[in-house]
N, C-alpha and C positions, 0 to 999 in steps of 0.2 A: 504494500500500500504506500502511496506517496505521502511523505511527511506533511502534516497539517501546516507547519510554519512555512514550508516552501510554497505550498499551494496558496497561502494567504498573500504572498508577495507577487504571485502570478496574477496579472490583471485580465488575462484572457478568460472567456467563459469556460466553465468546467468541461463542457463537451468538447471544446476546441483543445483544451489542455490534454484531455484523454486521447483525442484523435491525433494530435501532434506526437504524443509519446508512442502510440501504436505505429504511426507512420515511420518514426525513427527506428523502431525495432524491426519493422519490415525491411526498410532500406539497409539496416545493419546485418540482416540475414538471420535474425533470431526466428522469424517466421518466414519460411521459404514458400515459393509458389506451390499451391495445393494444400498447405498446412491450414489446419483449422484454428481460428482465433478463439480466445476464451469466451465463455458464454456471457450473456448479459449479467447474470448474477455474479460471476467472477469479476467482471469489470466493475460492477457496483462496489464490491468489497475492496478491490485493488485501489480504485480512485476515490472511494468514499462519496459516491454520487448516487442519485436516484436512478431507477430503471430507465426512465425516459431520457435521462442525460446520457446513459450508456448507449442507448439506441441512437441518439443524435450523433454521438461520436462515430459509431459505425456507419451511419448514413453519410457523414462527410467523406469517409474513406471509400464508400461505395460509389458516391457521385464522382470521385476522382478516378475511379476505375482500378483502385488498388485491391479491392476485395469484391466478392460477390456472396450472396446469401441464398441458401437453399432452405425454404420454409420447412421447419421441423428438424432440420439437420444442423444448421449453424452457419457461420460466416467463414469464408476461406480466402486465402491470398490468391490473387490472379497471377498469371504468368506474364507479368509486364516485362520481365527480363527477356523472355522469348521473342519479344517484338524487336529487340535490337535497339532500344532507345534508352536514354538515361531519363528516368521518370523525374519530373519536377511537378509538385502539386500546383494547381492553378490559383493559389491564393493571391499571387501578385496580379493576376488578371481580374479576379473578382474584386479586389480592392482598388485597382487603378485603371480598370478598363483596358485600353490599348496603350497604356503608358510604358509598358515593357517590364521585363523581369527585374528582380533585385540586382543591382550592380550594373544595369544598363546605363549607358552614357545619357546625360541630360539631353532631352530633345530627341533621343533615339526611340522611335516608336515602332511597334510591330503592327502591320496592317492586318486587321482581323477580318474585315469584310471587303469584298472587291468593290472597285469604283462602279458607280452607276453605269449601266450600259456595257460593262466590260465582259459580260457573258450572257448566254441565253438563260431565260428564267427556268427552263426545264433541267438545266445542268445541276447536278447535286453539288453543294458546297463541300469544301474539304472537311468542315466540321461534321456535316451530315454523313460523309463517307467514313470518317473516323468513328463516329458514334455507331454506325451500322457494323463496322468491323469489331469494335469493342463488344457490342452485344453478341455478335457471333462467337467471339473468343470466349466470352463468359459462358455461353451455352455449351460450347465444345469442352471447356474446362470442367463444367458441371458434369457433363456426360463422362468425361475422362475419370473424374473422381468416383462416379458411380460404378464404372467398370473396374476400377482398382479395388473398390470395396467388394464387389462380386467375386473377383479373383481371390482376394484374401479369405472370403467366406468359403469358397470352394477348396482352397488349400487346407483350411482348418477342418472342413468336413472330411477331406481325403485322409488327413492325418488321424482322425478319430475313428475311421473305419477299421474294423478288425482285419488283420492280415491273415490270409489263408495259408 
């Protein structure tokens, strides 16, 4: 559990503090792609927060694409490393719009939307394509996890069978 005195100095909302801590642990490799994160109850105890606060923390990570949740099973780390990208949470984007990531030169902006008339209306935007890919990866990752569980169950059943 996080010490109360350090949490008191932290001015971030409790759900953000928990999300940041979990994000750090995922990036550091404590939780690897496919690993299950602690339950809501475990997060409540660890961070000293309410159930809804623990849920909000996981929602932040889910929106960032770091985790996915399977109802009734739990939350799992996505395989963001398999995409060949260095994951950076979009907090700078949400806080500053198109001002650029932390450490960007003053006045250096990232173009988020194309200029008017720059493309046909029917063409999907990069954001739409990335969102669709992320959703597909989440689905495949969930299917992969389910198959891994089935294989483990089959192995256990095979080991328990009496040998003739």
